[in-house]
mmCIF file of the N, C-alpha and C atoms, coordinates in Angstrom:
data_MODEL
# 
_entry.id   MODEL 
# 
loop_
_atom_site.group_PDB 
_atom_site.id 
_atom_site.type_symbol 
_atom_site.label_atom_id 
_atom_site.label_alt_id 
_atom_site.label_comp_id 
_atom_site.label_asym_id 
_atom_site.label_entity_id 
_atom_site.label_seq_id 
_atom_site.pdbx_PDB_ins_code 
_atom_site.Cartn_x 
_atom_site.Cartn_y 
_atom_site.Cartn_z 
_atom_site.occupancy 
_atom_site.B_iso_or_equiv 
_atom_site.pdbx_formal_charge 
_atom_site.auth_seq_id 
_atom_site.auth_comp_id 
_atom_site.auth_asym_id 
_atom_site.auth_atom_id 
_atom_site.pdbx_PDB_model_num 
ATOM 1   N N  . MET A 1 1  ? 0.873   -1.245 -0.077 1.00 0.00 ? 1  MET A N  1 
ATOM 2   C CA . MET A 1 1  ? 0.051   0.053  0.048  1.00 0.00 ? 1  MET A CA 1 
ATOM 3   C C  . MET A 1 1  ? 0.948   1.210  0.254  1.00 0.00 ? 1  MET A C  1 
ATOM 4   N N  . SER A 1 2  ? 0.704   1.976  -0.594 1.00 0.00 ? 2  SER A N  1 
ATOM 5   C CA . SER A 1 2  ? 1.295   3.511  -0.653 1.00 0.00 ? 2  SER A CA 1 
ATOM 6   C C  . SER A 1 2  ? 1.182   4.225  0.142  1.00 0.00 ? 2  SER A C  1 
ATOM 7   N N  . HIS A 1 3  ? 2.048   5.339  0.391  1.00 0.00 ? 3  HIS A N  1 
ATOM 8   C CA . HIS A 1 3  ? 1.579   6.252  1.159  1.00 0.00 ? 3  HIS A CA 1 
ATOM 9   C C  . HIS A 1 3  ? 0.615   6.747  1.302  1.00 0.00 ? 3  HIS A C  1 
ATOM 10  N N  . LEU A 1 4  ? 0.371   7.604  -0.159 1.00 0.00 ? 4  LEU A N  1 
ATOM 11  C CA . LEU A 1 4  ? -0.736  8.150  -0.601 1.00 0.00 ? 4  LEU A CA 1 
ATOM 12  C C  . LEU A 1 4  ? -2.103  7.235  -0.024 1.00 0.00 ? 4  LEU A C  1 
ATOM 13  N N  . ASP A 1 5  ? -2.083  5.999  -0.236 1.00 0.00 ? 5  ASP A N  1 
ATOM 14  C CA . ASP A 1 5  ? -3.223  5.158  -0.184 1.00 0.00 ? 5  ASP A CA 1 
ATOM 15  C C  . ASP A 1 5  ? -3.578  5.208  1.452  1.00 0.00 ? 5  ASP A C  1 
ATOM 16  N N  . GLU A 1 6  ? -2.865  5.231  2.147  1.00 0.00 ? 6  GLU A N  1 
ATOM 17  C CA . GLU A 1 6  ? -2.612  5.185  3.792  1.00 0.00 ? 6  GLU A CA 1 
ATOM 18  C C  . GLU A 1 6  ? -3.221  6.639  3.992  1.00 0.00 ? 6  GLU A C  1 
ATOM 19  N N  . VAL A 1 7  ? -2.587  7.320  3.524  1.00 0.00 ? 7  VAL A N  1 
ATOM 20  C CA . VAL A 1 7  ? -3.222  8.897  4.378  1.00 0.00 ? 7  VAL A CA 1 
ATOM 21  C C  . VAL A 1 7  ? -4.755  9.086  3.780  1.00 0.00 ? 7  VAL A C  1 
ATOM 22  N N  . ILE A 1 8  ? -5.106  8.728  2.691  1.00 0.00 ? 8  ILE A N  1 
ATOM 23  C CA . ILE A 1 8  ? -6.433  8.523  2.425  1.00 0.00 ? 8  ILE A CA 1 
ATOM 24  C C  . ILE A 1 8  ? -7.084  7.889  3.395  1.00 0.00 ? 8  ILE A C  1 
ATOM 25  N N  . GLN A 1 9  ? -6.797  6.782  3.788  1.00 0.00 ? 9  GLN A N  1 
ATOM 26  C CA . GLN A 1 9  ? -7.418  5.815  4.362  1.00 0.00 ? 9  GLN A CA 1 
ATOM 27  C C  . GLN A 1 9  ? -7.686  6.471  5.987  1.00 0.00 ? 9  GLN A C  1 
ATOM 28  N N  . GLN A 1 10 ? -6.602  7.198  6.751  1.00 0.00 ? 10 GLN A N  1 
ATOM 29  C CA . GLN A 1 10 ? -6.629  8.308  7.338  1.00 0.00 ? 10 GLN A CA 1 
ATOM 30  C C  . GLN A 1 10 ? -7.669  9.280  7.537  1.00 0.00 ? 10 GLN A C  1 
ATOM 31  N N  . VAL A 1 11 ? -7.868  9.644  6.498  1.00 0.00 ? 11 VAL A N  1 
ATOM 32  C CA . VAL A 1 11 ? -8.608  10.827 5.976  1.00 0.00 ? 11 VAL A CA 1 
ATOM 33  C C  . VAL A 1 11 ? -9.993  10.670 6.227  1.00 0.00 ? 11 VAL A C  1 
ATOM 34  N N  . ASP A 1 12 ? -10.495 9.455  5.376  1.00 0.00 ? 12 ASP A N  1 
ATOM 35  C CA . ASP A 1 12 ? -11.741 8.543  5.429  1.00 0.00 ? 12 ASP A CA 1 
ATOM 36  C C  . ASP A 1 12 ? -12.069 8.218  6.914  1.00 0.00 ? 12 ASP A C  1 
ATOM 37  N N  . LYS A 1 13 ? -11.152 7.828  7.369  1.00 0.00 ? 13 LYS A N  1 
ATOM 38  C CA . LYS A 1 13 ? -11.727 7.553  9.022  1.00 0.00 ? 13 LYS A CA 1 
ATOM 39  C C  . LYS A 1 13 ? -11.726 8.686  9.977  1.00 0.00 ? 13 LYS A C  1 
ATOM 40  N N  . ALA A 1 14 ? -11.530 9.543  9.974  1.00 0.00 ? 14 ALA A N  1 
ATOM 41  C CA . ALA A 1 14 ? -11.478 10.469 10.259 1.00 0.00 ? 14 ALA A CA 1 
ATOM 42  C C  . ALA A 1 14 ? -12.670 11.474 10.210 1.00 0.00 ? 14 ALA A C  1 
ATOM 43  N N  . ILE A 1 15 ? -13.041 11.431 8.910  1.00 0.00 ? 15 ILE A N  1 
ATOM 44  C CA . ILE A 1 15 ? -14.350 11.877 8.057  1.00 0.00 ? 15 ILE A CA 1 
ATOM 45  C C  . ILE A 1 15 ? -15.071 10.728 8.720  1.00 0.00 ? 15 ILE A C  1 
ATOM 46  N N  . ASP A 1 16 ? -15.139 9.878  8.606  1.00 0.00 ? 16 ASP A N  1 
ATOM 47  C CA . ASP A 1 16 ? -16.380 8.990  9.142  1.00 0.00 ? 16 ASP A CA 1 
ATOM 48  C C  . ASP A 1 16 ? -16.591 9.068  10.922 1.00 0.00 ? 16 ASP A C  1 
ATOM 49  N N  . GLN A 1 17 ? -15.701 9.450  11.439 1.00 0.00 ? 17 GLN A N  1 
ATOM 50  C CA . GLN A 1 17 ? -15.813 9.546  13.237 1.00 0.00 ? 17 GLN A CA 1 
ATOM 51  C C  . GLN A 1 17 ? -16.452 11.073 13.086 1.00 0.00 ? 17 GLN A C  1 
ATOM 52  N N  . CYS A 1 18 ? -15.970 11.605 12.500 1.00 0.00 ? 18 CYS A N  1 
ATOM 53  C CA . CYS A 1 18 ? -16.352 13.350 12.396 1.00 0.00 ? 18 CYS A CA 1 
ATOM 54  C C  . CYS A 1 18 ? -16.393 13.821 13.863 1.00 0.00 ? 18 CYS A C  1 
ATOM 55  N N  . VAL A 1 19 ? -14.810 13.998 14.318 1.00 0.00 ? 19 VAL A N  1 
ATOM 56  C CA . VAL A 1 19 ? -14.381 14.434 15.361 1.00 0.00 ? 19 VAL A CA 1 
ATOM 57  C C  . VAL A 1 19 ? -13.571 15.335 15.064 1.00 0.00 ? 19 VAL A C  1 
ATOM 58  N N  . ILE A 1 20 ? -13.660 16.584 15.291 1.00 0.00 ? 20 ILE A N  1 
ATOM 59  C CA . ILE A 1 20 ? -13.024 17.728 14.666 1.00 0.00 ? 20 ILE A CA 1 
ATOM 60  C C  . ILE A 1 20 ? -11.739 17.857 15.146 1.00 0.00 ? 20 ILE A C  1 
ATOM 61  N N  . VAL A 1 21 ? -11.448 17.630 16.275 1.00 0.00 ? 21 VAL A N  1 
ATOM 62  C CA . VAL A 1 21 ? -10.113 17.286 16.975 1.00 0.00 ? 21 VAL A CA 1 
ATOM 63  C C  . VAL A 1 21 ? -9.338  16.396 16.024 1.00 0.00 ? 21 VAL A C  1 
ATOM 64  N N  . GLU A 1 22 ? -9.608  15.329 15.544 1.00 0.00 ? 22 GLU A N  1 
ATOM 65  C CA . GLU A 1 22 ? -8.741  14.542 15.313 1.00 0.00 ? 22 GLU A CA 1 
ATOM 66  C C  . GLU A 1 22 ? -8.870  14.933 13.556 1.00 0.00 ? 22 GLU A C  1 
ATOM 67  N N  . MET A 1 23 ? -9.585  15.714 13.075 1.00 0.00 ? 23 MET A N  1 
ATOM 68  C CA . MET A 1 23 ? -9.753  16.182 11.756 1.00 0.00 ? 23 MET A CA 1 
ATOM 69  C C  . MET A 1 23 ? -8.771  17.272 11.878 1.00 0.00 ? 23 MET A C  1 
ATOM 70  N N  . ASN A 1 24 ? -8.629  17.923 12.907 1.00 0.00 ? 24 ASN A N  1 
ATOM 71  C CA . ASN A 1 24 ? -7.643  19.353 13.001 1.00 0.00 ? 24 ASN A CA 1 
ATOM 72  C C  . ASN A 1 24 ? -5.964  18.644 12.985 1.00 0.00 ? 24 ASN A C  1 
ATOM 73  N N  . THR A 1 25 ? -6.172  17.404 13.740 1.00 0.00 ? 25 THR A N  1 
ATOM 74  C CA . THR A 1 25 ? -4.674  17.000 14.007 1.00 0.00 ? 25 THR A CA 1 
ATOM 75  C C  . THR A 1 25 ? -4.460  16.397 12.239 1.00 0.00 ? 25 THR A C  1 
ATOM 76  N N  . LEU A 1 26 ? -4.888  15.730 11.796 1.00 0.00 ? 26 LEU A N  1 
ATOM 77  C CA . LEU A 1 26 ? -4.676  14.987 10.852 1.00 0.00 ? 26 LEU A CA 1 
ATOM 78  C C  . LEU A 1 26 ? -4.137  16.518 9.613  1.00 0.00 ? 26 LEU A C  1 
ATOM 79  N N  . LEU A 1 27 ? -5.335  17.360 9.489  1.00 0.00 ? 27 LEU A N  1 
ATOM 80  C CA . LEU A 1 27 ? -4.961  18.417 8.588  1.00 0.00 ? 27 LEU A CA 1 
ATOM 81  C C  . LEU A 1 27 ? -3.561  19.058 8.997  1.00 0.00 ? 27 LEU A C  1 
ATOM 82  N N  . ILE A 1 28 ? -2.996  19.344 10.003 1.00 0.00 ? 28 ILE A N  1 
ATOM 83  C CA . ILE A 1 28 ? -1.633  19.847 10.586 1.00 0.00 ? 28 ILE A CA 1 
ATOM 84  C C  . ILE A 1 28 ? -0.739  18.790 9.861  1.00 0.00 ? 28 ILE A C  1 
ATOM 85  N N  . ALA A 1 29 ? -0.854  17.264 10.253 1.00 0.00 ? 29 ALA A N  1 
ATOM 86  C CA . ALA A 1 29 ? -0.329  16.346 10.289 1.00 0.00 ? 29 ALA A CA 1 
ATOM 87  C C  . ALA A 1 29 ? 0.587   16.124 8.222  1.00 0.00 ? 29 ALA A C  1 
ATOM 88  N N  . LEU A 1 30 ? -0.512  16.550 8.020  1.00 0.00 ? 30 LEU A N  1 
ATOM 89  C CA . LEU A 1 30 ? -0.572  16.691 6.389  1.00 0.00 ? 30 LEU A CA 1 
ATOM 90  C C  . LEU A 1 30 ? 0.249   17.680 6.098  1.00 0.00 ? 30 LEU A C  1 
ATOM 91  N N  . SER A 1 31 ? 0.305   18.940 6.659  1.00 0.00 ? 31 SER A N  1 
ATOM 92  C CA . SER A 1 31 ? 1.125   19.782 6.234  1.00 0.00 ? 31 SER A CA 1 
ATOM 93  C C  . SER A 1 31 ? 2.370   19.714 6.053  1.00 0.00 ? 31 SER A C  1 
ATOM 94  N N  . ASN A 1 32 ? 2.676   19.043 6.919  1.00 0.00 ? 32 ASN A N  1 
ATOM 95  C CA . ASN A 1 32 ? 4.127   18.710 7.295  1.00 0.00 ? 32 ASN A CA 1 
ATOM 96  C C  . ASN A 1 32 ? 4.407   17.210 6.390  1.00 0.00 ? 32 ASN A C  1 
ATOM 97  N N  . ASP A 1 33 ? 3.786   16.679 5.843  1.00 0.00 ? 33 ASP A N  1 
ATOM 98  C CA . ASP A 1 33 ? 3.996   15.485 5.203  1.00 0.00 ? 33 ASP A CA 1 
ATOM 99  C C  . ASP A 1 33 ? 4.454   15.556 3.746  1.00 0.00 ? 33 ASP A C  1 
ATOM 100 N N  . THR A 1 34 ? 6.081   15.268 3.878  1.00 0.00 ? 34 THR A N  1 
ATOM 101 C CA . THR A 1 34 ? 7.083   15.661 2.625  1.00 0.00 ? 34 THR A CA 1 
ATOM 102 C C  . THR A 1 34 ? 7.112   14.707 1.613  1.00 0.00 ? 34 THR A C  1 
ATOM 103 N N  . GLN A 1 35 ? 6.607   13.518 2.034  1.00 0.00 ? 35 GLN A N  1 
ATOM 104 C CA . GLN A 1 35 ? 6.280   12.495 1.214  1.00 0.00 ? 35 GLN A CA 1 
ATOM 105 C C  . GLN A 1 35 ? 5.220   12.744 -0.214 1.00 0.00 ? 35 GLN A C  1 
ATOM 106 N N  . LEU A 1 36 ? 4.406   13.543 0.527  1.00 0.00 ? 36 LEU A N  1 
ATOM 107 C CA . LEU A 1 36 ? 2.973   13.477 -1.027 1.00 0.00 ? 36 LEU A CA 1 
ATOM 108 C C  . LEU A 1 36 ? 3.239   14.968 -1.768 1.00 0.00 ? 36 LEU A C  1 
ATOM 109 N N  . SER A 1 37 ? 3.114   14.611 -2.762 1.00 0.00 ? 37 SER A N  1 
ATOM 110 C CA . SER A 1 37 ? 2.765   15.598 -3.620 1.00 0.00 ? 37 SER A CA 1 
ATOM 111 C C  . SER A 1 37 ? 2.045   16.840 -3.076 1.00 0.00 ? 37 SER A C  1 
ATOM 112 N N  . ARG A 1 38 ? 2.511   17.928 -3.417 1.00 0.00 ? 38 ARG A N  1 
ATOM 113 C CA . ARG A 1 38 ? 1.953   19.159 -3.263 1.00 0.00 ? 38 ARG A CA 1 
ATOM 114 C C  . ARG A 1 38 ? 0.286   19.174 -3.627 1.00 0.00 ? 38 ARG A C  1 
ATOM 115 N N  . GLU A 1 39 ? 0.008   18.399 -4.545 1.00 0.00 ? 39 GLU A N  1 
ATOM 116 C CA . GLU A 1 39 ? -1.370  18.367 -5.213 1.00 0.00 ? 39 GLU A CA 1 
ATOM 117 C C  . GLU A 1 39 ? -2.269  17.402 -4.052 1.00 0.00 ? 39 GLU A C  1 
ATOM 118 N N  . ALA A 1 40 ? -1.566  15.989 -4.142 1.00 0.00 ? 40 ALA A N  1 
ATOM 119 C CA . ALA A 1 40 ? -2.232  15.380 -3.365 1.00 0.00 ? 40 ALA A CA 1 
ATOM 120 C C  . ALA A 1 40 ? -2.343  15.797 -1.545 1.00 0.00 ? 40 ALA A C  1 
ATOM 121 N N  . ARG A 1 41 ? -1.408  16.360 -1.305 1.00 0.00 ? 41 ARG A N  1 
ATOM 122 C CA . ARG A 1 41 ? -1.592  16.933 0.243  1.00 0.00 ? 41 ARG A CA 1 
ATOM 123 C C  . ARG A 1 41 ? -2.824  18.024 0.218  1.00 0.00 ? 41 ARG A C  1 
ATOM 124 N N  . TYR A 1 42 ? -2.887  18.903 -0.744 1.00 0.00 ? 42 TYR A N  1 
ATOM 125 C CA . TYR A 1 42 ? -3.892  19.861 -0.682 1.00 0.00 ? 42 TYR A CA 1 
ATOM 126 C C  . TYR A 1 42 ? -5.510  19.281 -0.905 1.00 0.00 ? 42 TYR A C  1 
ATOM 127 N N  . GLU A 1 43 ? -5.370  18.267 -1.688 1.00 0.00 ? 43 GLU A N  1 
ATOM 128 C CA . GLU A 1 43 ? -6.535  17.482 -1.927 1.00 0.00 ? 43 GLU A CA 1 
ATOM 129 C C  . GLU A 1 43 ? -7.388  16.982 -1.130 1.00 0.00 ? 43 GLU A C  1 
ATOM 130 N N  . GLN A 1 44 ? -6.244  16.103 0.178  1.00 0.00 ? 44 GLN A N  1 
ATOM 131 C CA . GLN A 1 44 ? -6.747  15.448 1.245  1.00 0.00 ? 44 GLN A CA 1 
ATOM 132 C C  . GLN A 1 44 ? -7.115  16.512 2.175  1.00 0.00 ? 44 GLN A C  1 
ATOM 133 N N  . GLN A 1 45 ? -6.546  17.692 2.242  1.00 0.00 ? 45 GLN A N  1 
ATOM 134 C CA . GLN A 1 45 ? -7.098  18.724 2.974  1.00 0.00 ? 45 GLN A CA 1 
ATOM 135 C C  . GLN A 1 45 ? -7.903  19.648 2.941  1.00 0.00 ? 45 GLN A C  1 
ATOM 136 N N  . GLN A 1 46 ? -8.400  19.586 1.741  1.00 0.00 ? 46 GLN A N  1 
ATOM 137 C CA . GLN A 1 46 ? -9.759  20.094 1.224  1.00 0.00 ? 46 GLN A CA 1 
ATOM 138 C C  . GLN A 1 46 ? -10.581 19.142 1.768  1.00 0.00 ? 46 GLN A C  1 
ATOM 139 N N  . ARG A 1 47 ? -10.546 17.927 1.552  1.00 0.00 ? 47 ARG A N  1 
ATOM 140 C CA . ARG A 1 47 ? -11.461 17.003 2.164  1.00 0.00 ? 47 ARG A CA 1 
ATOM 141 C C  . ARG A 1 47 ? -11.754 17.428 3.585  1.00 0.00 ? 47 ARG A C  1 
ATOM 142 N N  . LEU A 1 48 ? -10.606 17.659 4.209  1.00 0.00 ? 48 LEU A N  1 
ATOM 143 C CA . LEU A 1 48 ? -10.809 17.723 5.809  1.00 0.00 ? 48 LEU A CA 1 
ATOM 144 C C  . LEU A 1 48 ? -11.334 18.686 6.270  1.00 0.00 ? 48 LEU A C  1 
ATOM 145 N N  . ARG A 1 49 ? -10.918 19.844 5.618  1.00 0.00 ? 49 ARG A N  1 
ATOM 146 C CA . ARG A 1 49 ? -11.696 21.479 5.596  1.00 0.00 ? 49 ARG A CA 1 
ATOM 147 C C  . ARG A 1 49 ? -13.122 21.099 5.275  1.00 0.00 ? 49 ARG A C  1 
ATOM 148 N N  . THR A 1 50 ? -13.796 20.651 4.333  1.00 0.00 ? 50 THR A N  1 
ATOM 149 C CA . THR A 1 50 ? -14.848 20.722 3.976  1.00 0.00 ? 50 THR A CA 1 
ATOM 150 C C  . THR A 1 50 ? -15.818 19.779 4.956  1.00 0.00 ? 50 THR A C  1 
ATOM 151 N N  . ALA A 1 51 ? -15.279 18.621 5.743  1.00 0.00 ? 51 ALA A N  1 
ATOM 152 C CA . ALA A 1 51 ? -16.070 18.199 6.555  1.00 0.00 ? 51 ALA A CA 1 
ATOM 153 C C  . ALA A 1 51 ? -16.018 18.912 7.749  1.00 0.00 ? 51 ALA A C  1 
ATOM 154 N N  . ILE A 1 52 ? -15.183 19.634 8.166  1.00 0.00 ? 52 ILE A N  1 
ATOM 155 C CA . ILE A 1 52 ? -15.244 20.330 9.586  1.00 0.00 ? 52 ILE A CA 1 
ATOM 156 C C  . ILE A 1 52 ? -15.978 21.676 9.150  1.00 0.00 ? 52 ILE A C  1 
ATOM 157 N N  . ALA A 1 53 ? -16.094 22.095 7.997  1.00 0.00 ? 53 ALA A N  1 
ATOM 158 C CA . ALA A 1 53 ? -17.124 22.939 7.970  1.00 0.00 ? 53 ALA A CA 1 
ATOM 159 C C  . ALA A 1 53 ? -18.736 22.572 7.742  1.00 0.00 ? 53 ALA A C  1 
ATOM 160 N N  . HIS A 1 54 ? -18.692 21.462 7.359  1.00 0.00 ? 54 HIS A N  1 
ATOM 161 C CA . HIS A 1 54 ? -20.101 20.768 7.073  1.00 0.00 ? 54 HIS A CA 1 
ATOM 162 C C  . HIS A 1 54 ? -20.457 20.554 8.835  1.00 0.00 ? 54 HIS A C  1 
ATOM 163 N N  . LYS A 1 55 ? -19.764 20.180 9.415  1.00 0.00 ? 55 LYS A N  1 
ATOM 164 C CA . LYS A 1 55 ? -19.825 19.645 10.689 1.00 0.00 ? 55 LYS A CA 1 
ATOM 165 C C  . LYS A 1 55 ? -20.261 20.922 11.662 1.00 0.00 ? 55 LYS A C  1 
ATOM 166 N N  . GLY A 1 56 ? -19.732 21.849 11.638 1.00 0.00 ? 56 GLY A N  1 
ATOM 167 C CA . GLY A 1 56 ? -19.778 23.079 12.315 1.00 0.00 ? 56 GLY A CA 1 
ATOM 168 C C  . GLY A 1 56 ? -21.181 23.757 11.813 1.00 0.00 ? 56 GLY A C  1 
ATOM 169 N N  . HIS A 1 57 ? -21.391 23.839 10.498 1.00 0.00 ? 57 HIS A N  1 
ATOM 170 C CA . HIS A 1 57 ? -22.808 24.281 9.862  1.00 0.00 ? 57 HIS A CA 1 
ATOM 171 C C  . HIS A 1 57 ? -23.819 23.621 10.627 1.00 0.00 ? 57 HIS A C  1 
ATOM 172 N N  . GLY A 1 58 ? -23.590 22.167 10.905 1.00 0.00 ? 58 GLY A N  1 
ATOM 173 C CA . GLY A 1 58 ? -24.715 21.376 10.880 1.00 0.00 ? 58 GLY A CA 1 
ATOM 174 C C  . GLY A 1 58 ? -25.291 21.776 12.800 1.00 0.00 ? 58 GLY A C  1 
ATOM 175 N N  . HIS A 1 59 ? -24.027 21.891 13.728 1.00 0.00 ? 59 HIS A N  1 
ATOM 176 C CA . HIS A 1 59 ? -24.218 22.200 14.723 1.00 0.00 ? 59 HIS A CA 1 
ATOM 177 C C  . HIS A 1 59 ? -25.102 23.718 15.061 1.00 0.00 ? 59 HIS A C  1 
ATOM 178 N N  . LYS A 1 60 ? -24.517 24.482 13.733 1.00 0.00 ? 60 LYS A N  1 
ATOM 179 C CA . LYS A 1 60 ? -25.256 25.991 14.202 1.00 0.00 ? 60 LYS A CA 1 
ATOM 180 C C  . LYS A 1 60 ? -26.943 25.773 14.114 1.00 0.00 ? 60 LYS A C  1 
ATOM 181 N N  . GLU A 1 61 ? -26.999 24.734 13.015 1.00 0.00 ? 61 GLU A N  1 
ATOM 182 C CA . GLU A 1 61 ? -28.670 24.562 12.782 1.00 0.00 ? 61 GLU A CA 1 
ATOM 183 C C  . GLU A 1 61 ? -29.358 23.826 13.727 1.00 0.00 ? 61 GLU A C  1 
ATOM 184 N N  . GLU A 1 62 ? -28.630 22.775 14.100 1.00 0.00 ? 62 GLU A N  1 
ATOM 185 C CA . GLU A 1 62 ? -29.033 22.327 15.500 1.00 0.00 ? 62 GLU A CA 1 
ATOM 186 C C  . GLU A 1 62 ? -29.350 23.046 16.643 1.00 0.00 ? 62 GLU A C  1 
ATOM 187 N N  . ASP A 1 63 ? -28.373 23.695 17.026 1.00 0.00 ? 63 ASP A N  1 
ATOM 188 C CA . ASP A 1 63 ? -28.740 25.122 17.952 1.00 0.00 ? 63 ASP A CA 1 
ATOM 189 C C  . ASP A 1 63 ? -29.674 25.746 17.771 1.00 0.00 ? 63 ASP A C  1 
ATOM 190 N N  . GLU A 1 64 ? -29.808 26.375 16.555 1.00 0.00 ? 64 GLU A N  1 
ATOM 191 C CA . GLU A 1 64 ? -30.903 27.189 16.251 1.00 0.00 ? 64 GLU A CA 1 
ATOM 192 C C  . GLU A 1 64 ? -32.394 26.475 15.874 1.00 0.00 ? 64 GLU A C  1 
ATOM 193 N N  . ALA A 1 65 ? -32.474 25.342 15.939 1.00 0.00 ? 65 ALA A N  1 
ATOM 194 C CA . ALA A 1 65 ? -34.015 24.356 15.907 1.00 0.00 ? 65 ALA A CA 1 
ATOM 195 C C  . ALA A 1 65 ? -34.038 24.321 17.127 1.00 0.00 ? 65 ALA A C  1 
ATOM 196 N N  . ARG A 1 66 ? -32.920 23.758 18.176 1.00 0.00 ? 66 ARG A N  1 
ATOM 197 C CA . ARG A 1 66 ? -33.438 23.811 19.375 1.00 0.00 ? 66 ARG A CA 1 
ATOM 198 C C  . ARG A 1 66 ? -33.840 24.997 20.311 1.00 0.00 ? 66 ARG A C  1 
ATOM 199 N N  . ARG A 1 67 ? -33.217 25.849 19.770 1.00 0.00 ? 67 ARG A N  1 
ATOM 200 C CA . ARG A 1 67 ? -33.660 27.408 20.412 1.00 0.00 ? 67 ARG A CA 1 
ATOM 201 C C  . ARG A 1 67 ? -35.042 27.506 20.187 1.00 0.00 ? 67 ARG A C  1 
ATOM 202 N N  . ALA A 1 68 ? -35.570 27.637 18.607 1.00 0.00 ? 68 ALA A N  1 
ATOM 203 C CA . ALA A 1 68 ? -36.767 27.861 18.490 1.00 0.00 ? 68 ALA A CA 1 
ATOM 204 C C  . ALA A 1 68 ? -37.583 26.941 18.653 1.00 0.00 ? 68 ALA A C  1 
ATOM 205 N N  . HIS A 1 69 ? -37.120 25.307 19.208 1.00 0.00 ? 69 HIS A N  1 
ATOM 206 C CA . HIS A 1 69 ? -38.365 24.509 19.922 1.00 0.00 ? 69 HIS A CA 1 
ATOM 207 C C  . HIS A 1 69 ? -38.766 25.013 21.242 1.00 0.00 ? 69 HIS A C  1 
ATOM 208 N N  . LEU A 1 70 ? -37.355 25.535 21.806 1.00 0.00 ? 70 LEU A N  1 
ATOM 209 C CA . LEU A 1 70 ? -37.469 25.617 23.400 1.00 0.00 ? 70 LEU A CA 1 
ATOM 210 C C  . LEU A 1 70 ? -38.519 27.291 23.615 1.00 0.00 ? 70 LEU A C  1 
ATOM 211 N N  . SER A 1 71 ? -38.140 28.086 22.443 1.00 0.00 ? 71 SER A N  1 
ATOM 212 C CA . SER A 1 71 ? -38.672 29.390 22.900 1.00 0.00 ? 71 SER A CA 1 
ATOM 213 C C  . SER A 1 71 ? -40.311 29.413 22.208 1.00 0.00 ? 71 SER A C  1 
ATOM 214 N N  . LYS A 1 72 ? -40.683 28.524 21.667 1.00 0.00 ? 72 LYS A N  1 
ATOM 215 C CA . LYS A 1 72 ? -42.277 28.404 21.111 1.00 0.00 ? 72 LYS A CA 1 
ATOM 216 C C  . LYS A 1 72 ? -42.881 28.853 22.187 1.00 0.00 ? 72 LYS A C  1 
ATOM 217 N N  . GLY A 1 73 ? -43.664 29.659 21.760 1.00 0.00 ? 73 GLY A N  1 
ATOM 218 C CA . GLY A 1 73 ? -44.891 30.216 22.502 1.00 0.00 ? 73 GLY A CA 1 
ATOM 219 C C  . GLY A 1 73 ? -43.910 31.138 23.722 1.00 0.00 ? 73 GLY A C  1 
ATOM 220 N N  . GLY A 1 74 ? -43.023 31.592 24.176 1.00 0.00 ? 74 GLY A N  1 
ATOM 221 C CA . GLY A 1 74 ? -42.542 32.509 24.812 1.00 0.00 ? 74 GLY A CA 1 
ATOM 222 C C  . GLY A 1 74 ? -40.868 32.385 24.813 1.00 0.00 ? 74 GLY A C  1 
ATOM 223 N N  . ILE A 1 75 ? -40.366 33.049 25.697 1.00 0.00 ? 75 ILE A N  1 
ATOM 224 C CA . ILE A 1 75 ? -38.587 32.571 26.089 1.00 0.00 ? 75 ILE A CA 1 
ATOM 225 C C  . ILE A 1 75 ? -38.304 31.934 26.834 1.00 0.00 ? 75 ILE A C  1 
ATOM 226 N N  . ILE A 1 76 ? -36.872 31.557 26.660 1.00 0.00 ? 76 ILE A N  1 
ATOM 227 C CA . ILE A 1 76 ? -36.103 30.566 27.563 1.00 0.00 ? 76 ILE A CA 1 
ATOM 228 C C  . ILE A 1 76 ? -35.847 31.488 28.825 1.00 0.00 ? 76 ILE A C  1 
ATOM 229 N N  . GLN A 1 77 ? -36.085 30.688 29.883 1.00 0.00 ? 77 GLN A N  1 
ATOM 230 C CA . GLN A 1 77 ? -35.782 31.525 31.406 1.00 0.00 ? 77 GLN A CA 1 
ATOM 231 C C  . GLN A 1 77 ? -35.181 30.892 31.752 1.00 0.00 ? 77 GLN A C  1 
# 
């Protein structure tokens, strides 16, 4: 298995687990990975950035929906 294949598996696993800390750690590690071409490194980093952005956006929507539900008919006290 090539190094790129191993990295792709790590990125896939991090995205599947959907833990931002792990995705950020891998993102930083990829920045220093000299075994990958610039293009391959960028592609995997973009996958992680996209997953992080989507997770953050999903939390915002959940928080807004929760607030709307809790404050229906009044205000939260």
